[in-house]
Kinemage of the C-alpha trace (Angstrom):
@kinemage 1
@onewidth
@group {chain A} dominant
@subgroup {mainchain}
@vectorlist {calphas} color= white
{ca met a 1} P -23.842 -30.904 -52.776
{ca ser a 2} L -25.182 -34.304 -53.842
{ca glu a 3} L -25.433 -35.631 -57.371
{ca ser a 4} L -27.295 -38.398 -59.116
{ca leu a 5} L -25.158 -40.840 -61.050
{ca val a 6} L -25.250 -44.347 -62.461
{ca leu a 7} L -22.533 -46.983 -62.153
{ca arg a 8} L -23.068 -48.960 -65.338
{ca gly a 9} L -21.998 -52.391 -66.520
{ca gly a 10} L -20.217 -53.663 -63.431
{ca ala a 11} L -20.549 -56.891 -61.487
{ca leu a 12} L -22.300 -56.207 -58.169
{ca val a 13} L -20.865 -57.999 -55.143
{ca asp a 14} L -23.132 -58.247 -52.100
{ca ala a 15} L -24.409 -61.522 -50.634
{ca arg a 16} L -27.818 -59.918 -50.113
{ca leu a 17} L -28.180 -59.452 -53.872
{ca gly a 18} L -27.420 -63.109 -54.532
{ca pro a 19} L -24.497 -65.546 -54.486
{ca gly a 20} L -21.369 -64.649 -56.412
{ca thr a 21} L -21.480 -61.549 -58.592
{ca val a 22} L -24.617 -60.106 -60.159
{ca ser a 23} L -24.352 -58.186 -63.418
{ca gly a 24} L -26.180 -54.905 -63.296
{ca asp a 25} L -26.200 -51.164 -62.813
{ca leu a 26} L -26.517 -49.067 -59.701
{ca arg a 27} L -27.996 -45.599 -59.278
{ca ile a 28} L -26.856 -43.247 -56.513
{ca thr a 29} L -29.128 -40.409 -55.465
{ca asp a 30} L -28.720 -38.068 -52.486
{ca gly a 31} L -25.863 -40.134 -51.090
{ca arg a 32} L -27.708 -43.450 -51.100
{ca val a 33} L -28.189 -46.412 -53.386
{ca ala a 34} L -31.464 -45.647 -55.137
{ca ala a 35} L -31.798 -48.534 -57.593
{ca val a 36} L -30.026 -51.780 -58.454
{ca gly a 37} L -30.436 -53.852 -61.622
{ca thr a 38} L -31.043 -52.498 -65.095
{ca val a 39} L -30.954 -48.734 -64.720
{ca arg a 40} L -31.704 -46.303 -67.546
{ca pro a 41} L -29.794 -43.038 -66.967
{ca glu a 42} L -31.918 -39.917 -66.690
{ca pro a 43} L -31.031 -36.783 -68.659
{ca gly a 44} L -28.149 -35.029 -66.963
{ca glu a 45} L -27.112 -38.012 -64.825
{ca arg a 46} L -23.424 -38.770 -64.845
{ca val a 47} L -22.573 -42.316 -65.915
{ca val a 48} L -19.472 -44.166 -64.662
{ca asp a 49} L -18.472 -47.064 -66.891
{ca cys a 50} L -17.666 -50.063 -64.659
{ca ser a 51} L -17.383 -52.661 -67.421
{ca gly a 52} L -15.021 -55.481 -66.499
{ca arg a 53} L -14.901 -54.341 -62.885
{ca leu a 54} L -16.558 -55.249 -59.600
{ca ile a 55} L -18.692 -52.936 -57.478
{ca leu a 56} L -18.463 -53.612 -53.727
{ca pro a 57} L -19.542 -51.769 -50.597
{ca gly a 58} L -16.655 -49.740 -49.160
{ca leu a 59} L -14.314 -51.669 -46.894
{ca ile a 60} L -14.112 -50.950 -43.160
{ca asp a 61} L -10.777 -51.018 -41.350
{ca ala a 62} L -11.684 -52.380 -37.911
{ca his a 63} L -8.418 -51.252 -36.312
{ca ser a 64} L -6.752 -48.057 -37.470
{ca his a 65} L -4.414 -45.456 -36.018
{ca ala a 66} L -5.451 -42.805 -38.548
{ca asp a 67} L -7.203 -40.805 -35.794
{ca ala a 68} L -5.163 -37.700 -36.709
{ca ala a 69} L -3.520 -38.819 -39.945
{ca val a 70} L -6.828 -39.169 -41.809
{ca phe a 71} L -6.738 -35.450 -42.631
{ca asp a 72} L -3.538 -35.957 -44.651
{ca asp a 73} L -4.087 -36.379 -48.397
{ca glu a 74} L -1.374 -39.050 -48.627
{ca val a 75} L -3.163 -41.106 -46.005
{ca gly a 76} L -6.572 -40.605 -47.597
{ca arg a 77} L -5.239 -41.700 -50.975
{ca ala a 78} L -3.490 -44.731 -49.447
{ca leu a 79} L -6.701 -45.884 -47.762
{ca leu a 80} L -8.994 -45.263 -50.710
{ca arg a 81} L -6.612 -47.020 -53.115
{ca gln a 82} L -7.087 -50.111 -50.915
{ca gly a 83} L -10.869 -49.739 -51.024
{ca val a 84} L -11.158 -48.504 -47.431
{ca thr a 85} L -13.906 -45.927 -46.920
{ca thr a 86} L -14.233 -46.149 -43.114
{ca val a 87} L -11.695 -46.518 -40.315
{ca ile a 88} L -12.353 -47.372 -36.683
{ca ala a 89} L -10.135 -45.166 -34.499
{ca gly a 90} L -9.637 -44.739 -30.747
{ca gln a 91} L -7.771 -48.038 -30.544
{ca asp a 92} L -5.581 -49.708 -27.915
{ca gly a 93} L -6.985 -47.617 -25.091
{ca val a 94} L -5.092 -44.472 -26.156
{ca ser a 95} L -6.492 -41.572 -28.173
{ca phe a 96} L -7.525 -37.951 -27.945
{ca ala a 97} L -11.049 -37.855 -26.453
{ca pro a 98} L -12.300 -37.478 -23.782
{ca gly a 99} L -10.112 -34.739 -22.347
{ca glu a 100} L -7.852 -32.338 -24.200
{ca gly a 101} L -5.740 -34.983 -25.925
{ca arg a 102} L -2.581 -34.241 -23.968
{ca tyr a 103} L -1.877 -37.817 -22.798
{ca ala a 104} L -2.368 -39.478 -26.184
{ca thr a 105} L -0.469 -36.756 -28.017
{ca arg a 106} L 2.562 -37.458 -25.849
{ca tyr a 107} L 2.399 -41.217 -25.248
{ca phe a 108} L 1.225 -42.265 -28.733
{ca ala a 109} L 3.128 -39.573 -30.640
{ca ala a 110} L 4.855 -42.275 -32.682
{ca ile a 111} L 1.573 -44.118 -33.368
{ca asn a 112} L -1.252 -41.599 -33.802
{ca gly a 113} L 0.740 -38.392 -34.213
{ca pro a 114} L -0.672 -34.997 -33.159
{ca his a 115} L -4.260 -34.080 -33.955
{ca pro a 116} L -4.357 -30.913 -36.095
{ca ser a 117} L -7.409 -29.358 -34.461
{ca tyr a 118} L -8.875 -31.242 -31.493
{ca arg a 119} L -8.092 -29.571 -28.174
{ca gly a 120} L -11.026 -30.785 -26.097
{ca gly a 121} L -14.773 -31.116 -26.090
{ca gly a 122} L -15.075 -34.889 -25.797
{ca val a 123} L -16.207 -37.540 -28.226
{ca ala a 124} L -18.877 -35.295 -29.757
{ca ala a 125} L -16.349 -32.611 -30.667
{ca leu a 126} L -13.847 -35.125 -32.002
{ca leu a 127} L -16.452 -36.763 -34.243
{ca glu a 128} L -17.739 -33.406 -35.456
{ca gly a 129} L -14.186 -32.526 -36.478
{ca tyr a 130} L -14.264 -35.262 -39.121
{ca arg a 131} L -17.384 -33.893 -40.789
{ca his a 132} L -16.546 -33.095 -44.430
{ca thr a 133} L -12.873 -32.505 -43.590
{ca thr a 134} L -11.685 -35.871 -44.947
{ca pro a 135} L -12.725 -38.276 -47.718
{ca ile a 136} L -12.783 -41.112 -45.158
{ca asn a 137} L -15.434 -41.895 -42.534
{ca val a 138} L -14.163 -42.272 -38.969
{ca gly a 139} L -15.811 -44.279 -36.196
{ca tyr a 140} L -14.449 -43.897 -32.676
{ca leu a 141} L -13.970 -46.081 -29.618
{ca ile a 142} L -13.624 -44.538 -26.156
{ca pro a 143} L -10.044 -45.317 -25.090
{ca ala a 144} L -10.031 -46.763 -21.571
{ca gly a 145} L -6.402 -45.814 -20.934
{ca thr a 146} L -7.202 -42.188 -21.700
{ca val a 147} L -10.188 -42.340 -19.346
{ca arg a 148} L -8.058 -43.834 -16.567
{ca glu a 149} L -5.306 -41.252 -17.056
{ca leu a 150} L -7.813 -38.402 -16.851
{ca val a 151} L -9.118 -39.626 -13.487
{ca cys a 152} L -6.181 -41.462 -11.893
{ca gly a 153} L -3.128 -40.229 -13.748
{ca leu a 154} L -0.520 -42.917 -14.451
{ca ser a 155} L -0.971 -44.531 -11.043
{ca ala a 156} L -0.972 -48.312 -10.770
{ca ala a 157} L -3.368 -48.213 -7.813
{ca thr a 158} L -6.862 -49.656 -7.999
{ca pro a 159} L -9.319 -46.772 -8.516
{ca thr a 160} L -11.359 -45.751 -5.504
{ca lys a 161} L -15.124 -46.071 -5.673
{ca thr a 162} L -15.353 -42.361 -6.456
{ca gln a 163} L -12.719 -42.580 -9.176
{ca leu a 164} L -14.383 -45.615 -10.760
{ca gly a 165} L -17.668 -43.725 -10.781
{ca gln a 166} L -15.999 -40.809 -12.552
{ca met a 167} L -14.501 -43.157 -15.121
{ca arg a 168} L -17.863 -44.809 -15.764
{ca asp a 169} L -19.464 -41.393 -16.188
{ca leu a 170} L -16.869 -40.479 -18.837
{ca val a 171} L -17.557 -43.724 -20.695
{ca ala a 172} L -21.327 -43.257 -20.468
{ca ala a 173} L -21.014 -39.705 -21.779
{ca gly a 174} L -18.868 -40.847 -24.694
{ca met a 175} L -21.377 -43.540 -25.606
{ca thr a 176} L -24.198 -40.988 -25.505
{ca glu a 177} L -22.168 -38.773 -27.857
{ca gly a 178} L -21.934 -41.555 -30.447
{ca ala a 179} L -18.901 -43.697 -29.640
{ca leu a 180} L -19.009 -47.240 -30.981
{ca gly a 181} L -17.653 -48.828 -27.825
{ca leu a 182} L -14.664 -48.991 -25.484
{ca ser a 183} L -11.082 -49.958 -26.329
{ca thr a 184} L -8.294 -51.189 -24.101
{ca gly a 185} L -4.548 -51.585 -24.562
{ca leu a 186} L -3.545 -53.876 -21.731
{ca asp a 187} L 0.182 -53.686 -22.491
{ca tyr a 188} L 0.237 -49.874 -22.367
{ca val a 189} L 0.376 -47.493 -19.384
{ca pro a 190} L -1.916 -46.979 -17.522
{ca gly a 191} L -4.242 -49.532 -19.137
{ca cys a 192} L -1.960 -52.364 -18.054
{ca phe a 193} L -2.779 -51.568 -14.424
{ca ala a 194} L -6.536 -52.174 -14.868
{ca asp a 195} L -7.980 -55.443 -13.579
{ca val a 196} L -11.061 -57.382 -14.666
{ca asp a 197} L -13.355 -55.746 -12.105
{ca glu a 198} L -12.409 -52.262 -13.277
{ca leu a 199} L -12.795 -53.107 -16.957
{ca ala a 200} L -16.101 -54.890 -16.414
{ca ala a 201} L -17.439 -51.838 -14.562
{ca leu a 202} L -16.457 -49.591 -17.479
{ca cys a 203} L -18.125 -51.989 -19.904
{ca val a 204} L -21.527 -51.808 -18.204
{ca pro a 205} L -22.519 -48.480 -19.840
{ca val a 206} L -21.086 -49.817 -23.118
{ca ala a 207} L -23.297 -52.905 -22.924
{ca glu a 208} L -26.322 -50.780 -22.036
{ca cys a 209} L -25.848 -48.932 -25.343
{ca asp a 210} L -25.156 -52.121 -27.333
{ca gly a 211} L -21.574 -50.982 -27.865
{ca leu a 212} L -18.500 -53.136 -28.404
{ca tyr a 213} L -15.564 -53.861 -26.073
{ca val a 214} L -12.447 -53.895 -28.295
{ca thr a 215} L -9.231 -55.097 -26.704
{ca his a 216} L -5.528 -55.315 -27.287
{ca met a 217} L -5.294 -58.302 -24.957
{ca arg a 218} L -2.876 -58.681 -22.097
{ca gly a 219} L -0.171 -61.285 -22.389
{ca gly a 220} L 1.443 -61.278 -25.801
{ca tyr a 221} L -1.045 -63.250 -27.928
{ca glu a 222} L 0.451 -66.205 -29.859
{ca glu a 223} L 0.626 -69.315 -27.641
{ca asn a 224} L -0.499 -67.269 -24.638
{ca ser a 225} L -3.733 -66.189 -26.321
{ca arg a 226} L -5.949 -68.313 -24.083
{ca ala a 227} L -4.964 -66.259 -21.039
{ca gly a 228} L -5.980 -63.071 -22.816
{ca leu a 229} L -9.289 -64.562 -23.937
{ca asp a 230} L -10.027 -65.816 -20.430
{ca glu a 231} L -9.890 -62.186 -19.319
{ca val a 232} L -12.116 -61.106 -22.229
{ca ala a 233} L -14.632 -63.774 -21.236
{ca ala a 234} L -14.623 -62.687 -17.598
{ca ile a 235} L -15.328 -59.079 -18.605
{ca ala a 236} L -18.102 -60.170 -20.968
{ca his a 237} L -19.814 -62.397 -18.414
{ca ala a 238} L -19.636 -59.710 -15.715
{ca ser a 239} L -20.914 -56.846 -17.871
{ca gly a 240} L -22.913 -58.423 -20.692
{ca val a 241} L -20.832 -56.562 -23.271
{ca arg a 242} L -20.162 -57.743 -26.829
{ca thr a 243} L -16.423 -58.277 -27.361
{ca his a 244} L -13.806 -57.988 -30.084
{ca val a 245} L -10.103 -58.935 -30.077
{ca ser a 246} L -7.760 -56.571 -31.890
{ca his a 247} L -4.963 -57.729 -34.220
{ca phe a 248} L -5.291 -61.389 -33.228
{ca his a 249} L -1.877 -62.760 -34.165
{ca ala a 250} L -1.318 -66.449 -33.563
{ca arg a 251} L -1.365 -69.688 -35.526
{ca ser a 252} L -4.532 -69.816 -37.622
{ca glu a 253} L -5.408 -73.197 -36.152
{ca leu a 254} L -5.154 -71.789 -32.642
{ca ile a 255} L -7.203 -68.689 -33.507
{ca val a 256} L -10.040 -70.780 -34.945
{ca glu a 257} L -9.955 -73.255 -32.063
{ca leu a 258} L -10.071 -70.572 -29.373
{ca val a 259} L -12.655 -68.345 -31.036
{ca asp a 260} L -14.978 -71.304 -31.607
{ca glu a 261} L -14.510 -72.462 -28.025
{ca phe a 262} L -15.257 -69.082 -26.445
{ca ile a 263} L -18.262 -68.397 -28.692
{ca ala a 264} L -19.642 -71.830 -27.788
{ca ala a 265} L -19.190 -70.881 -24.127
{ca gly a 266} L -21.472 -67.875 -24.603
{ca val a 267} L -19.022 -65.049 -25.331
{ca asp a 268} L -20.243 -62.714 -28.084
{ca leu a 269} L -16.856 -62.504 -29.798
{ca ser a 270} L -15.294 -61.265 -33.022
{ca phe a 271} L -11.705 -60.458 -33.982
{ca asp a 272} L -9.595 -58.736 -36.605
{ca ser a 273} L -6.214 -59.460 -38.142
{ca tyr a 274} L -3.755 -58.141 -40.721
{ca pro a 275} L -1.906 -60.394 -43.213
{ca tyr a 276} L 1.640 -59.772 -41.990
{ca ser a 277} L 3.742 -61.651 -39.454
{ca arg a 278} L 5.650 -58.685 -38.065
{ca gly a 279} L 4.200 -56.243 -35.561
{ca cys a 280} L 4.776 -52.582 -34.770
{ca thr a 281} L 4.534 -50.588 -31.556
{ca ile a 282} L 6.292 -47.969 -29.459
{ca leu a 283} L 9.767 -48.868 -28.215
{ca ala a 284} L 8.883 -47.676 -24.704
{ca met a 285} L 6.294 -50.434 -24.342
{ca leu a 286} L 8.896 -53.078 -25.154
{ca val a 287} L 11.908 -51.965 -23.146
{ca leu a 288} L 10.653 -49.829 -20.242
{ca pro a 289} L 8.941 -51.393 -17.206
{ca pro a 290} L 5.410 -49.999 -16.724
{ca asp a 291} L 6.171 -48.879 -13.179
{ca phe a 292} L 8.938 -46.618 -14.505
{ca leu a 293} L 6.364 -44.493 -16.333
{ca arg a 294} L 4.115 -43.937 -13.323
{ca ser a 295} L 5.919 -40.730 -12.340
{ca gly a 296} L 5.053 -39.154 -15.690
{ca phe a 297} L 6.613 -38.920 -19.115
{ca asp a 298} L 8.716 -35.844 -18.399
{ca ser a 299} L 10.184 -37.487 -15.322
{ca cys a 300} L 10.836 -40.674 -17.262
{ca val a 301} L 12.786 -38.834 -19.961
{ca ala a 302} L 14.773 -36.917 -17.361
{ca gln a 303} L 15.644 -40.135 -15.536
{ca leu a 304} L 16.742 -41.854 -18.750
{ca ala a 305} L 19.182 -39.000 -19.377
{ca arg a 306} L 21.054 -39.886 -16.171
{ca pro a 307} L 23.949 -42.338 -16.678
{ca gln a 308} L 23.407 -44.042 -13.334
{ca val a 309} L 19.750 -44.745 -14.136
{ca arg a 310} L 20.666 -46.203 -17.519
{ca gln a 311} L 23.281 -48.406 -15.886
{ca gln a 312} L 20.703 -49.690 -13.426
{ca phe a 313} L 18.434 -50.548 -16.345
{ca leu a 314} L 21.259 -52.368 -18.119
{ca thr a 315} L 22.098 -54.528 -15.121
{ca glu a 316} L 18.659 -55.115 -13.595
{ca trp a 317} L 15.853 -54.677 -16.124
{ca ile a 318} L 17.245 -55.482 -19.577
{ca pro a 319} L 18.278 -59.084 -18.670
{ca ala a 320} L 14.782 -59.751 -17.325
{ca met a 321} L 13.253 -58.267 -20.473
{ca ala a 322} L 15.474 -60.438 -22.695
{ca ala a 323} L 14.314 -63.511 -20.792
{ca arg a 324} L 10.672 -62.901 -21.727
{ca ala a 325} L 9.176 -65.265 -24.279
{ca asp a 326} L 8.071 -62.363 -26.503
{ca met a 327} L 11.579 -60.899 -26.627
{ca gly a 328} L 14.302 -63.542 -26.209
{ca pro a 329} L 18.117 -63.258 -26.219
{ca asn a 330} L 18.186 -62.078 -29.860
{ca trp a 331} L 15.617 -59.341 -29.292
{ca ala a 332} L 17.823 -56.590 -30.712
{ca asp a 333} L 18.196 -58.452 -34.019
{ca asn a 334} L 14.421 -58.604 -34.394
{ca ile a 335} L 13.552 -54.946 -33.772
{ca cys a 336} L 13.872 -52.332 -36.540
{ca phe a 337} L 13.421 -48.594 -36.154
{ca ala a 338} L 10.277 -47.291 -37.864
{ca his a 339} L 10.197 -43.746 -36.463
{ca ile a 340} L 12.606 -41.703 -34.342
{ca ala a 341} L 11.621 -38.104 -33.611
{ca arg a 342} L 15.192 -36.849 -33.641
{ca asp a 343} L 16.939 -35.599 -36.774
{ca ser a 344} L 20.315 -36.910 -35.656
{ca tyr a 345} L 18.943 -40.474 -35.907
{ca gln a 346} L 17.473 -40.282 -39.411
{ca trp a 347} L 20.197 -42.654 -40.589
{ca ala a 348} L 18.909 -45.374 -38.239
{ca his a 349} L 15.440 -45.768 -39.765
{ca gly a 350} L 14.939 -49.266 -41.123
{ca leu a 351} L 17.953 -50.658 -39.255
{ca thr a 352} L 17.795 -53.196 -36.463
{ca leu a 353} L 18.862 -52.103 -33.018
{ca ser a 354} L 21.868 -54.415 -33.317
{ca val a 355} L 23.091 -52.898 -36.579
{ca ala a 356} L 22.412 -49.320 -35.492
{ca ala a 357} L 24.152 -49.883 -32.157
{ca ser a 358} L 27.217 -51.378 -33.848
{ca arg a 359} L 27.613 -48.194 -35.875
{ca leu a 360} L 27.781 -46.211 -32.637
{ca asp a 361} L 29.965 -48.808 -30.911
{ca ile a 362} L 27.511 -49.260 -28.044
{ca ser a 363} L 25.233 -52.116 -27.018
{ca pro a 364} L 21.681 -52.371 -28.410
{ca ala a 365} L 20.266 -51.879 -24.914
{ca glu a 366} L 22.305 -48.706 -24.473
{ca leu a 367} L 21.035 -47.411 -27.812
{ca ala a 368} L 17.422 -48.196 -26.923
{ca leu a 369} L 17.604 -46.178 -23.709
{ca gln a 370} L 19.611 -43.393 -25.347
{ca val a 371} L 17.253 -42.900 -28.263
{ca leu a 372} L 14.173 -42.926 -25.998
{ca ala a 373} L 15.700 -40.148 -23.905
{ca glu a 374} L 16.853 -38.048 -26.845
{ca ala a 375} L 13.614 -38.468 -28.847
{ca asp a 376} L 11.355 -37.711 -25.866
{ca leu a 377} L 10.003 -41.314 -26.006
{ca glu a 378} L 8.722 -40.763 -29.589
{ca val a 379} L 10.139 -43.937 -31.107
{ca ser a 380} L 8.326 -46.772 -32.875
{ca val a 381} L 9.711 -50.084 -34.044
{ca ile a 382} L 8.809 -53.073 -36.208
{ca met a 383} L 9.246 -56.478 -34.560
{ca arg a 384} L 10.190 -59.595 -36.451
{ca val a 385} L 9.021 -62.979 -35.205
{ca pro a 386} L 11.254 -66.068 -34.908
{ca arg a 387} L 9.531 -67.704 -37.876
{ca glu a 388} L 7.435 -65.666 -40.241
{ca arg a 389} L 4.195 -67.228 -41.437
{ca asn a 390} L 3.604 -67.508 -45.160
{ca asp a 391} L 0.367 -66.621 -46.922
{ca ala a 392} L -0.971 -70.171 -46.776
{ca glu a 393} L -0.426 -70.276 -43.015
{ca met a 394} L -2.144 -66.914 -42.484
{ca ala a 395} L -5.126 -67.811 -44.679
{ca gly a 396} L -6.597 -70.403 -42.304
{ca his a 397} L -8.709 -68.018 -40.216
{ca leu a 398} L -9.713 -65.458 -42.861
{ca lys a 399} L -13.085 -67.027 -43.679
{ca his a 400} L -14.089 -67.503 -40.056
{ca pro a 401} L -17.491 -65.795 -39.640
{ca ala a 402} L -16.214 -63.835 -36.642
{ca his a 403} L -13.235 -62.405 -38.570
{ca leu a 404} L -12.974 -58.767 -39.667
{ca gly a 405} L -10.080 -56.950 -41.293
{ca gly a 406} L -7.975 -54.565 -39.229
{ca ser a 407} L -4.745 -53.044 -40.508
{ca asp a 408} L -3.448 -51.646 -37.201
{ca gly a 409} L -2.129 -49.095 -39.656
{ca ile a 410} L 0.354 -46.514 -38.362
{ca phe a 411} L 1.155 -43.672 -40.767
{ca val a 412} L 3.752 -41.904 -38.609
{ca gly a 413} L 7.399 -42.413 -39.426
{ca arg a 414} L 10.004 -42.597 -42.142
{ca ser a 415} L 9.904 -46.412 -42.322
{ca pro a 416} L 6.414 -47.414 -41.165
{ca his a 417} L 5.030 -50.926 -41.205
{ca pro a 418} L 3.610 -51.612 -44.705
{ca arg a 419} L 0.340 -52.849 -43.191
{ca ala a 420} L -0.947 -49.247 -43.233
{ca phe a 421} L -0.591 -49.092 -47.017
{ca gly a 422} L -1.072 -52.763 -47.839
{ca thr a 423} L -3.382 -54.725 -45.537
{ca phe a 424} L -6.546 -54.511 -47.599
{ca ala a 425} L -4.602 -54.480 -50.837
{ca arg a 426} L -3.174 -57.854 -49.848
{ca tyr a 427} L -6.621 -59.169 -48.991
{ca leu a 428} L -7.810 -58.177 -52.461
{ca ala a 429} L -4.741 -58.978 -54.545
{ca val a 430} L -3.258 -61.990 -52.760
{ca phe a 431} L -6.009 -63.769 -50.832
{ca ala a 432} L -8.815 -63.118 -53.343
{ca ala a 433} L -7.439 -62.517 -56.852
{ca glu a 434} L -4.252 -64.609 -56.671
{ca arg a 435} L -4.799 -67.424 -54.184
{ca gly a 436} L -8.575 -67.637 -54.065
{ca asp a 437} L -8.741 -68.146 -50.297
{ca leu a 438} L -11.494 -65.524 -50.281
{ca ser a 439} L -14.181 -65.053 -52.914
{ca trp a 440} L -15.187 -61.519 -53.832
{ca thr a 441} L -18.412 -62.109 -51.924
{ca asp a 442} L -16.269 -63.050 -48.908
{ca ile a 443} L -14.395 -59.763 -49.309
{ca ala a 444} L -17.624 -57.756 -49.288
{ca thr a 445} L -19.167 -59.730 -46.443
{ca thr a 446} L -16.135 -59.935 -44.152
{ca phe a 447} L -14.620 -56.508 -44.632
{ca ser a 448} L -17.765 -54.454 -45.144
{ca thr a 449} L -21.157 -55.976 -44.324
{ca asn a 450} L -20.140 -57.818 -41.151
{ca ala a 451} L -17.894 -54.994 -39.986
{ca ala a 452} L -20.724 -52.465 -40.380
{ca arg a 453} L -23.038 -54.705 -38.375
{ca arg a 454} L -20.490 -55.451 -35.693
{ca phe a 455} L -19.673 -51.793 -35.065
{ca arg a 456} L -23.319 -50.695 -35.485
{ca leu a 457} L -22.713 -48.411 -38.455
{ca gly a 458} L -26.300 -48.445 -39.661
{ca ser a 459} L -27.019 -48.710 -43.378
{ca arg a 460} L -23.424 -48.919 -44.547
{ca gly a 461} L -21.789 -52.095 -45.836
{ca ser a 462} L -24.295 -52.968 -48.546
{ca leu a 463} L -25.278 -52.328 -52.161
{ca thr a 464} L -28.998 -52.802 -51.522
{ca ala a 465} L -31.399 -49.949 -52.217
{ca gly a 466} L -31.502 -47.444 -49.365
{ca ser a 467} L -27.937 -48.127 -48.227
{ca ile a 468} L -25.516 -45.243 -47.834
{ca ala a 469} L -23.442 -45.192 -51.013
{ca asp a 470} L -19.941 -45.908 -49.710
{ca leu a 471} L -18.825 -47.912 -52.764
{ca ile a 472} L -15.628 -49.074 -54.451
{ca val a 473} L -14.982 -50.191 -58.018
{ca val a 474} L -12.350 -52.937 -58.268
{ca asp a 475} L -10.503 -54.298 -61.292
{ca pro a 476} L -9.676 -57.812 -60.040
{ca ala a 477} L -7.056 -58.362 -62.739
{ca ala a 478} L -5.208 -55.174 -61.794
{ca thr a 479} L -5.105 -55.552 -58.000
{ca arg a 480} L -1.579 -55.275 -56.616
{ca ser a 481} L -0.079 -54.714 -53.175
{ca pro a 482} L 3.415 -53.311 -53.798
{ca ala a 483} L 4.032 -52.000 -50.258
{ca asp a 484} L 6.673 -54.021 -48.417
{ca tyr a 485} L 9.136 -53.541 -45.559
{ca asn a 486} L 11.677 -51.871 -47.851
{ca his a 487} L 9.072 -49.723 -49.638
{ca pro a 488} L 6.271 -49.346 -47.074
{ca arg a 489} L 4.512 -46.364 -48.674
{ca arg a 490} L 3.878 -47.788 -52.127
{ca leu a 491} L 0.234 -47.335 -53.082
{ca ala a 492} L -2.141 -50.192 -53.786
{ca glu a 493} L -3.387 -50.818 -57.321
{ca gly a 494} L -6.692 -52.034 -58.711
{ca val a 495} L -9.134 -49.693 -56.944
{ca asp a 496} L -9.351 -46.488 -58.968
{ca asp a 497} L -12.884 -45.205 -58.337
{ca val a 498} L -14.361 -44.762 -54.861
{ca phe a 499} L -17.533 -43.098 -53.621
{ca val a 500} L -18.239 -41.970 -50.057
{ca ala a 501} L -21.814 -40.963 -49.269
{ca gly a 502} L -22.440 -40.955 -53.002
{ca arg a 503} L -19.666 -38.468 -53.810
{ca gln a 504} L -16.684 -39.556 -55.879
{ca val a 505} L -13.633 -39.077 -53.677
{ca leu a 506} L -11.227 -41.082 -55.864
{ca arg a 507} L -11.252 -40.959 -59.678
{ca gly a 508} L -8.662 -42.739 -61.782
{ca gly a 509} L -6.692 -43.514 -58.639
{ca glu a 510} L -6.348 -39.860 -57.615
{ca leu a 511} L -8.152 -37.755 -55.031
{ca thr a 512} L -10.908 -35.528 -56.389
{ca gly a 513} L -10.729 -33.058 -53.512
{ca ile a 514} L -14.224 -33.975 -52.334
{ca arg a 515} L -14.344 -34.575 -48.587
{ca ser a 516} L -17.623 -36.316 -47.904
{ca gly a 517} L -16.437 -38.382 -44.952
{ca ile a 518} L -17.942 -37.837 -41.508
{ca gly a 519} L -17.510 -38.928 -37.928
{ca leu a 520} L -19.772 -41.971 -37.625
{ca arg a 521} L -22.050 -42.252 -34.611
{ca arg a 522} L -23.349 -45.574 -33.344
{ca gln a 523} L -26.700 -46.647 -34.763
{ca pro a 524} L -29.004 -49.611 -34.142
{ca asp a 525} L -28.335 -52.463 -36.519
{ca leu a 526} L -28.880 -56.149 -37.044
{ca pro a 527} L -27.091 -58.429 -34.544
{ca phe a 528} L -23.874 -60.125 -35.531
{ca ala a 529} L -24.197 -63.884 -35.051
{ca pro a 530} L -21.416 -66.090 -36.418
{ca glu a 531} L -22.744 -69.418 -37.680
{ca leu a 532} L -20.371 -72.084 -36.417
């Protein structure tokens, strides 16, 4: 059921309406923006007073793990309170479709959690499952790791010609069903076994549909980011696909330098980031060698339960892991438990491996292997970096024309990373309202308009007449981002009224019960062309 309403007295923020903010009203009819400017309400139209507040197009989270969590009211409220009306799911090469969702449900249990209803049917069925069952829109990327697992299992072998053809067919089918592109997670199993030739072949049907290749790069980012981008460039040149780097964490100066260099070299490239120094992932990715998982997850858990296998890990693998640049000798001091799917370890949430291990009088490495075995691999952790970057250091790349916002938000766990509840709140409250690194027009352009264009979301991301009315009302003086590592689930402040497809899904900071979100299918749109 649609309604006609008028947002009155606000400041409209959309670069296509003019620079800065434009005072005016906005009428919504049948889920779309019908008029902008001075609007006289018709008899019976509901009027929302926006005096003293800003009206922006709804923000788009370019990297989310809310694939299954988006049905949860707590998650919906957390996203809407940040101004997020659309999430892009299917990230890091691991999610539910195509297939029955078995692989992702097991491997990414601590990241995506279980899907409440999807049991198969492919991308079309997954997207249909979001239709009016959530207040948030969901776009979906075909996860390359899931595709590889369906055809090749967890094998490290190069796919045969027949297998590669089957994988390409799965990707092509997913694109036809409305996927936005293809994602990879090149540190996860089995995605880490894929080479450039394989990934380029999978990207051909993506490029043919004007989709996007979205990648968690191989190699650890930071000072090794060039190696990851070299691989992105090789895939782009071989397939013609547009490319996007997920959660690009490195020095801002290095990010800008590399992105400019690769765009100048002909790579159609964008990237997203979140304004936190610490990361979050599954413990298995950090401490288990990829080859160990090739025999299957059940076998892996059974092997980890054997004392002799654990001892072999402690003497042969753990020292090599600690010698890696991304881990280091103090690795156990820098890793905190976010989620452990075992009641007997509830006390360990939020503790570092070192502290938790000391309470059990065992080594951190022993605890890591023990908890993975006892929790059936369902363990996630937050990783500290040797030197955390402050806000000024993280601000340097935010206005780059190829930058989008991506929370990498994970909602599973007792002590999750606060980025799920605070990424866009920090963009609004800290980098716009407090510091002024971003203007409100920058917020609308970067996190809505450009994101909608990049992911081919059609007429979203704008306040202009005819646009789909995904809109947020922001009180710039009231924006706050209270979520932190000690209180990761605190809700954002300053966005109290949100509309999705013209229906008010958040009123006064609380859910209305309206679920007007849908699964978004790829649509033709204007090209994204950063001006360097």
